[in-house]
C-alpha distance (Angstrom), angle and dihedral (degrees) to the residues before:
residue distance angle dihedral
M1 . . .
V2 3.81 . .
M3 3.79 114.8 .
L4 3.81 123.3 -143.9
K5 3.80 90.2 -126.0
D6 3.82 89.8 58.1
I7 3.81 91.1 51.8
L8 3.81 91.9 48.0
D9 3.81 91.5 47.8
E10 3.82 89.5 57.7
L11 3.81 93.5 55.2
P12 3.81 120.9 97.4
P13 3.84 113.2 -90.0
D14 3.82 93.8 -112.1
R15 3.81 90.5 54.2
Q16 3.81 90.9 47.8
E17 3.82 89.3 52.5
K18 3.82 91.8 50.9
I19 3.80 91.1 49.4
A20 3.81 91.9 47.8
A21 3.81 91.5 48.4
R22 3.80 93.4 49.1
T23 3.80 91.0 45.6
A24 3.81 90.3 53.7
E25 3.81 89.9 46.6
L26 3.80 92.7 52.2
I27 3.78 92.0 47.3
S28 3.80 92.3 48.4
E29 3.81 93.8 49.1
E30 3.79 91.9 72.5
M31 3.79 111.5 45.7
T32 3.75 132.3 131.3
L33 3.80 118.1 -136.3
Q34 3.80 88.7 -104.5
Q35 3.81 91.7 52.5
L36 3.80 90.0 47.4
R37 3.80 91.1 51.4
T38 3.81 94.2 47.5
A39 3.82 91.8 45.1
H40 3.81 86.3 60.9
H41 3.84 89.9 48.6
L42 3.80 92.4 -115.5
T43 3.79 126.5 143.9
Q44 3.78 125.2 -143.5
Q45 3.81 87.6 -111.7
V46 3.81 92.4 55.6
M47 3.81 90.3 47.9
A48 3.80 89.9 49.4
E49 3.80 91.0 52.0
R50 3.81 92.1 48.3
L51 3.79 91.9 48.9
K52 3.82 94.9 39.0
V53 3.79 93.7 -123.7
R54 3.79 135.0 111.3
Q55 3.80 122.3 -83.3
E56 3.82 88.8 -117.7
T57 3.81 88.5 60.9
I58 3.81 91.1 56.7
S59 3.80 89.9 49.2
R60 3.81 91.3 52.8
L61 3.81 93.1 45.2
E62 3.78 91.7 53.1
K63 3.81 89.9 55.3
Q64 3.82 95.7 46.3
A65 3.78 121.2 102.8
D66 3.81 94.9 -166.6
M67 3.81 127.2 43.9
L68 3.78 142.3 144.3
L69 3.80 116.4 -77.8
S70 3.79 89.1 -126.5
T71 3.80 90.3 56.1
L72 3.79 91.6 49.6
G73 3.81 89.7 46.4
S74 3.80 91.3 52.4
Y75 3.80 91.4 48.3
I76 3.81 92.6 49.7
S77 3.81 90.9 46.2
A78 3.83 90.3 52.4
T79 3.82 89.1 56.8
G80 3.80 89.7 53.0
G81 3.79 96.7 -100.9
E82 3.78 137.4 112.0
L83 3.79 123.6 -126.1
K84 3.80 114.9 -129.3
L85 3.77 123.1 177.1
I86 3.78 117.9 -143.8
A87 3.79 123.8 -173.7
Q88 3.79 115.6 -152.2
F89 3.79 123.4 -156.0
P90 3.80 130.6 -176.3
D91 3.81 94.0 -129.4
R92 3.82 102.8 43.6
P93 3.79 142.7 31.6
P94 3.81 118.2 -82.1
V95 3.81 116.0 -76.6
V96 3.81 122.0 -141.3
L97 3.80 107.6 -140.1
T98 3.79 112.3 -132.8
G99 3.77 133.3 -172.9
L100 3.78 92.6 60.9
S101 3.79 94.6 104.6
S102 3.79 95.9 135.7
L103 3.78 96.5 68.0
Q104 3.81 92.0 130.8
G105 3.76 131.7 75.5
S106 3.79 106.9 43.6
P107 3.78 121.5 147.9
M108 3.79 95.7 -94.7
E109 3.80 93.3 -175.7
K110 3.80 89.6 60.4
D111 3.80 92.6 47.3
A112 3.80 92.4 52.4
L113 3.78 96.2 48.2
P114 3.79 126.4 78.7
E115 3.77 113.5 -95.8
S116 3.79 114.5 -99.1
K117 3.76 122.3 -158.5
P118 3.83 108.3 -110.4
R119 3.78 118.5 -129.6
R120 3.76 117.5 -118.7
P121 3.81 113.2 -106.1
G122 3.80 114.5 -95.3
R123 3.80 95.0 22.5
K124 3.77 119.7 118.7
A125 3.78 122.4 -138.0
K126 3.81 115.1 -104.7
K127 3.78 117.4 -101.9
G128 3.78 110.2 -87.9
S129 3.81 90.8 21.3
K130 3.78 117.7 134.6
K131 3.81 92.4 -138.6
């Protein structure tokens, strides 16, 4: 039986490099935040220290499906990367969205916590309320 590794080993070095690069690209296209963090050998605690938040916040962020772009940008930056947004259309090449330079610095704690309904200014909390 012929193994794939044997076939790849017989290819010219430049072809092997292209295959390895594309393989890495395909693997990297589908990663969760947790997988991205662990691929960079980072713990949630290290990420929390870099982002000046609690470890629990990192845990919640990694489980969230929806977050602020600035929060995602800060997270990516803490792993050593740079967030770029690309819009893809069926009738044209991909478009890199610009003008989103301030993708860092959001209140990550707020983004990771459930939304609470703010009280209107000037209103007192009801007796027995925890607010």
